[in-house]
C-alpha positions, -999 to 999 in steps of 0.1 A, spaced: 140 499 -182 137 501 -144 143 470 -124 121 474 -94 137 446 -74 171 462 -77 158 496 -67 141 482 -36 172 461 -26 196 490 -33 176 513 -10 174 488 17 211 480 14 220 517 17 199 520 48 215 489 63 249 502 54 241 536 71 229 518 102 259 495 103 281 526 100 263 542 130 266 510 149 303 509 143 306 545 157 285 536 188 306 504 193 338 525 190 325 551 214 314 525 240 349 509 238 366 543 243 343 551 273 350 517 288 387 524 286 382 557 303 360 542 330 387 516 336 413 543 340 391 562 365 384 530 384 421 523 386 428 559 399 401 555 426 415 522 437 449 539 441 433 567 462 415 542 484 448 524 489 468 555 498 441 570 521 430 538 537 394 547 531 372 517 523 353 517 490 317 527 491 293 498 488 258 502 473 232 477 485 206 485 459 208 475 422 207 503 396 174 505 377 174 494 341 173 523 315 141 528 297 141 526 259 104 534 254 113 562 231 130 539 206 107 516 186 111 492 158 78 490 140 65 465 116 41 481 91 19 466 64 36 477 31 28 464 -3 54 459 -30 45 489 -51 45 513 -21 79 500 -11 91 505 -46 79 541 -48 95 549 -14 128 534 -25 128 552 -58 122 586 -40 149 578 -14 175 569 -41 167 600 -61 171 622 -30 206 606 -26 214 615 -62 216 578 -73 208 571 -110 181 545 -107 180 539 -145 215 524 -146 213 503 -114 224 467 -117 227 438 -92 264 446 -89 255 478 -72 241 457 -43 276 442 -36 308 456 -23 338 457 -48 357 431 -29 328 407 -29 324 412 -67 361 404 -72 357 372 -52 327 362 -73 345 370 -105 376 350 -94 354 320 -85 334 322 -118 364 327 -140 387 301 -124 401 276 -150 383 244 -157 405 217 -142 412 184 -158 388 157 -145 414 131 -135 450 133 -125 476 107 -135 483 80 -109 517 64 -105 504 33 -122 495 54 -152 530 67 -155 546 32 -151 524 17 -178 531 45 -202 569 41 -197 565 3 -203 545 9 -235 571 33 -247 600 9 -241 582 -20 -259 571 3 -287 606 17 -292 622 -18 -293 596 -30 -318 602 1 -340 640 -5 -340 636 -42 -350 609 -38 -377 621 -5 -392 653 -22 -403 646 -33 -439 674 -58 -441 672 -79 -409 662 -116 -407 626 -107 -400 620 -80 -425 649 -82 -450 638 -79 -486 648 -59 -517 678 -36 -514 701 -24 -486 703 14 -489 728 39 -476 731 77 -480 766 90 -482 781 123 -492 781 111 -528 744 103 -527 723 72 -524 739 38 -526 721 4 -530 732 -31 -525 709 -61 -534 699 -79 -502 687 -114 -497 651 -120 -489 644 -132 -453 625 -164 -448 595 -143 -437 596 -123 -469 598 -154 -491 569 -169 -472 548 -139 -478 556 -141 -515 535 -173 -516 505 -150 -514 516 -129 -544 489 -142 -567 468 -123 -592 456 -124 -628 482 -118 -654 479 -93 -682 466 -63 -662 472 -28 -678 487 -15 -645 516 -40 -650 527 -24 -683 565 -26 -686 573 -10 -718 600 17 -723 605 39 -692 580 18 -671 596 -17 -668 617 -35 -643 613 -51 -608 604 -17 -594 578 -9 -621 550 -3 -595 564 31 -585 568 43 -621 531 49 -628 499 56 -609 483 22 -613 495 9 -579 487 41 -560 457 33 -537 448 70 -536 440 67 -573 420 35 -572 391 49 -592 413 60 -621 430 26 -621 397 7 -621 385 27 -650 417 20 -669 415 -18 -661 378 -18 -673 388 -1 -706 420 -21 -711 442 10 -709 475 20 -693 482 56 -684 515 70 -672 536 101 -671 573 102 -680 597 131 -681 617 135 -713 641 163 -716 625 179 -685 590 178 -701 561 157 -687 548 134 -714 516 114 -709 518 78 -722 487 59 -731 489 22 -741 462 -4 -750 486 -33 -753 515 -46 -733 552 -43 -741 549 -73 -765 520 -59 -784 493 -80 -769 461 -60 -765 447 -57 -730 412 -72 -723 382 -50 -715 357 -60 -688 327 -48 -669 329 -25 -639 323 -53 -614 350 -74 -631 374 -45 -631 368 -39 -593 374 -76 -586 405 -77 -607 419 -46 -590 413 -58 -555 428 -92 -562 458 -75 -579 465 -51 -550 462 -79 -524 487 -101 -543 512 -73 -549 510 -63 -512 526 -96 -502 553 -95 -528 590 -86 -522 587 -49 -531 550 -47 -521 529 -17 -530 543 19 -529 530 42 -501 495 57 -511 500 90 -527 535 82 -541 524 89 -577 519 126 -570 556 128 -562 565 106 -591 547 129 -615 559 161 -598 578 187 -619 607 188 -595 633 162 -606 649 158 -571 614 150 -557 609 123 -583 643 108 -576 638 109 -539 604 91 -543 620 64 -564 649 59 -540 626 56 -510 606 28 -526 638 10 -537 651 13 -501 621 -6 -488 597 22 -480 566 3 -491 532 -6 -477 541 -41 -465 572 -28 -445 552 1 -431 525 -23 -419 550 -46 -403 567 -16 -386 532 -8 -373 538 -36 -347 553 -9 -325 520 10 -327 499 -21 -322 519 -31 -291 514 3 -275 476 2 -282 473 -33 -267 493 -26 -236 474 6 -228 440 -6 -238 443 -37 -216 455 -16 -187 426 9 -192 400 -18 -195 412 -33 -162 411 2 -145 376 9 -158 363 -25 -147 377 -19 -112 361 16 -111 327 3 -122 327 -25 -96 338 -1 -69 308 21 -77 286 -10 -72 276 -12 -109 271 -43 -130 280 -56 -165 249 -78 -167 229 -63 -195 199 -85 -186 199 -70 -151 196 -34 -161 197 -18 -196 219 10 -183 247 -16 -177 254 -14 -214 270 20 -206 294 3 -183 305 -21 -210 309 8 -234 331 27 -209 355 -2 -209 355 -7 -246 358 30 -254 382 38 -226 403 59 -251 374 85 -250 385 94 -215 406 126 -217 432 113 -193 436 81 -212 439 100 -245 468 119 -229 485 86 -221 481 73 -257 494 107 -270 525 107 -248 534 70 -255 530 74 -293 547 108 -294 577 95 -275 581 65 -297 578 88 -327 605 110 -313 628 80 -308 621 69 -344 628 104 -358 660 106 -338 672 73 -352 663 83 -387 684 115 -384 713 97 -368 714 68 -393 704 91 -423 677 65 -432 645 84 -441 630 51 -453 628 39 -417 604 66 -407 575 51 -387 543 63 -405 519 45 -382 533 61 -351 531 95 -368 495 88 -377 486 78 -342 503 108 -327 483 131 -349 452 110 -342 454 116 -304 469 151 -306 438 165 -324 413 156 -297 439 165 -270 443 200 -283 406 204 -288 400 194 -252 428 217 -240 413 247 -260 378 239 -247 389 237 -211 405 271 -214 376 286 -233 348 309 -221 323 282 -231 338 256 -208 337 281 -179 301 289 -186 292 252 -189 309 245 -156 293 275 -138 259 266 -152 262 230 -140 273 241 -105 245 267 -102 219 241 -112 233 216 -87 233 241 -59 198 253 -68 185 218 -68 202 211 -34 186 242 -20 151 232 -32 155 198 -16 158 215 18 122 226 16 95 202 24 73 214 -4 93 235 -28 65 233 -55 49 261 -35 79 284 -41 91 311 -18 63 336 -11 69 374 -9 64 385 27 35 408 34 52 426 63 84 445 60 107 455 88 110 493 89 139 507 110 134 543 120 
């Protein structure tokens, strides 16, 4: 399909290019003639000087040349006539009018400049300030110290259960004394007795019975509630390398378990989990039962040893103080920075004054949504995670791994990588270019007193003969 505008513009461009080429030739010829005239003038002056003859002086001014034979006419030409003339002219110059595009109206170097401008990468909105760097370093230091203190399962603050060590001969355990804090938390170890999940018959008993079956696995809460409702215990034990499912309706003493309604079973389960959480050995990490029931014996042993070494939900939560400290430090800093920014922009936090002020409050509360702030969170948590992992490797203490820091690192890494991929995507470039074009177009329209009338097509066209 023919684009009439392109055909007209292409023909006019070719004619202008031809005229510019001729003008360059004329300009060059004038410059050359001027140089020759200057040379002749210099020679004449030397002759006058050698002969002593005075230069001839003309009293009258030369007449101006007449250009009556050169005219630039303005003719009344409608759009269709101009199109037909342009089409014929382009065909005479052997130009394929059916494949013309707007790119044919521009020089290659101009097209390259436009492409470079349009395809330039989308820059990050905000750069880090020196204050940002300092506060991240401070958060990392505080978080690392908290991790080192609270990841130790045997110190005065967190000590409970067993002191573990891995040697060339394997895992070694030594009973450790509960800390005052651990004994205080034990006061909240309160729940109803006689629950099926506390079955301690053969292969399922002992102080570490919670990791021997799926009843205390929070990831399998629905199964556990159903079993409590039906007064049933279910577990898996390996005998001679073969998994055997064990189902019991009475405890190790032969006392039948009570059945109850669904609501009662849910209440019993929640109360039981809350009480066990505060006990010395607490609850195993959610998902542990899948390792405990795995066919790989080494994996089952590793899971049991990790729980015995203190890798439980209470200790992981306490170790999360490192994560909490980083979040508090950075969020307070970001809230202060956002508040300063909003005030500098002359905005308000008074929701009664202007409904839009709610957005200002949200920007302070949800400061982590800012890409730059997300990077700060990611860097702080990832550095503390790296310190923790290094310590675990050096000490050979996998039970001290900081789960909360790993979770937060992943939590901030996902939006970070999504933002990075988007900023380097074609879609981001198109969005940026569209926004810039719209802004420039609106600015241009504002320059007209009445842009609703549009820009009319001129009735007269300048024809250069």
